[in-house]
N, C-alpha and C positions, 0 to 999 in steps of 0.2 A: 855477460858479454858487454864489453865496453862499446862506446859509440864508434870507435875506429873499426873494430871487428864487424860491427853491424853494417857499416857502409861496404866493407869487402863482400860480405854475404849478399847484400842487395845487388851489387854489380854482378856477382856470379849468377844470381838468380835471373837478372835481366838478360844476361848472355845466353843462359840455358833456354829462356823463353824465346829469344830471337831465333835460336837454332831449331827448336821444336814446335814453337807456336803456343806452347803451354808448359806447365811444370809437371811432368809425370812423377808419380809417387816414388818410383825406383831411383830417379835422378835426385830427388830431394834427399833420399836416404844416402846415396853416394856422396852428395855434397856435404851432408852432415859428417860422414866418415872422413872425407878428405880434409875438412876444416877442424876435425876433432871437436865438434859441437854436438850437444844432444839433438836428436831428431826433432824433439818438441820445439826447440828454439828455431830451427830452420823452418818447420812447418808453421810455427807461429808468425814468423816474418812473411812467409808466403801467403798466409791467409789474412794478415793485417792490412797489407797494401792492396788497394783496388786495381793496381796495374798488373797484378799477377793473377794467372788463371790456372786452375788445377785440372781442367778438362779441355779437350780440343775445342777450338773456336772455328767458326765458319770462315769461308773465303770473304764473305761480305758481312760486315758488322752494321746492324741497324740499331740505332739508339733513338728511341722515340721519347720526346719530352712529354711529361705529364705534370709539369708545373701548373700553377693556377691559370695563367693566360691560355696555355695550350689546352688544358682540361676544359675550360669554359668555351673555347672557340672551336671545339669539335675533335680534339685529340682522342677522345674516348672512342669515337667511331673509327678513326684511323687505327687505333690500337686493336679494336675488335677485329677489323679487317685483317691486320697483320697476324694475329693469333690464328684466325681461321685459315687464311691463305697458306701460312707457313706450317701450320699444324703443331706449333710449339708455343710455350708461354714465355714470359719474361725470364731472362737468364739462361735460356736453353738454346741449343744448337740443333739444326736439322740433322737427321741421320746421315744424309749425303755430305755433310759438312759444308754445305753451300751458304747457309745463313745462321748467324747468331743474332738473337733478338734481345735487346735490353731496354728497360724503361729507366729513364733518367729524369731528374727533377729540375734541371735548368740547363739550357744550352746557350743562354745569354742572348736569345733572339726573340724576346717576347713580342716585339713589334711585328714579327712575321708569323705569329701563332696561327694555327698549330704547326710545329716544326719537328723535324727529325733529322738526324745526321746519318748518312749512309756512306760508309767507307771514308769518313772524315770530311765529307761535303755536306753542308747544311741545305736542306730543302724547306722552304717556308710556304705559308698559306696552303697547307696540305688539305686535300680532300681524299676520299677513298679512291676516286678515279685517278688523281695525280699520283698517289702512292702505287697504284696498280701499274701505271706506266713506268714508274721508276724501277719497279721490280722486273718488269718485262725487258728493260734495257740492260739489266745485269747479266753477265754471262754465266 
């Protein structure tokens, strides 16, 4: 697959994900058939790029930083709270599809450590109590 075809595939996968919120396996197969590409190529692209998700994601995305500054300044306690409170581990989504919890290693806000990004908004100087309030304010 040349670079040009690859970009077409990426744009199609992006559109499918916008429509469905993730990339269901049956739609990956249909995309491969439509573009006359081997399924392995389509699946490979979908799994190579971090922007693509093969399972449904929650309405609220929590990305907790575990970079050095966040780890040292209490991010471990915040992460433990999130895993216990949500009942899921990193990379997982709650059964009710309300939350997806991810661990990332840099949000570019080391001066505010520990930090997390919830639905695209960065929250700094986190404590367990502050994270609990953030979660309570989400619908």
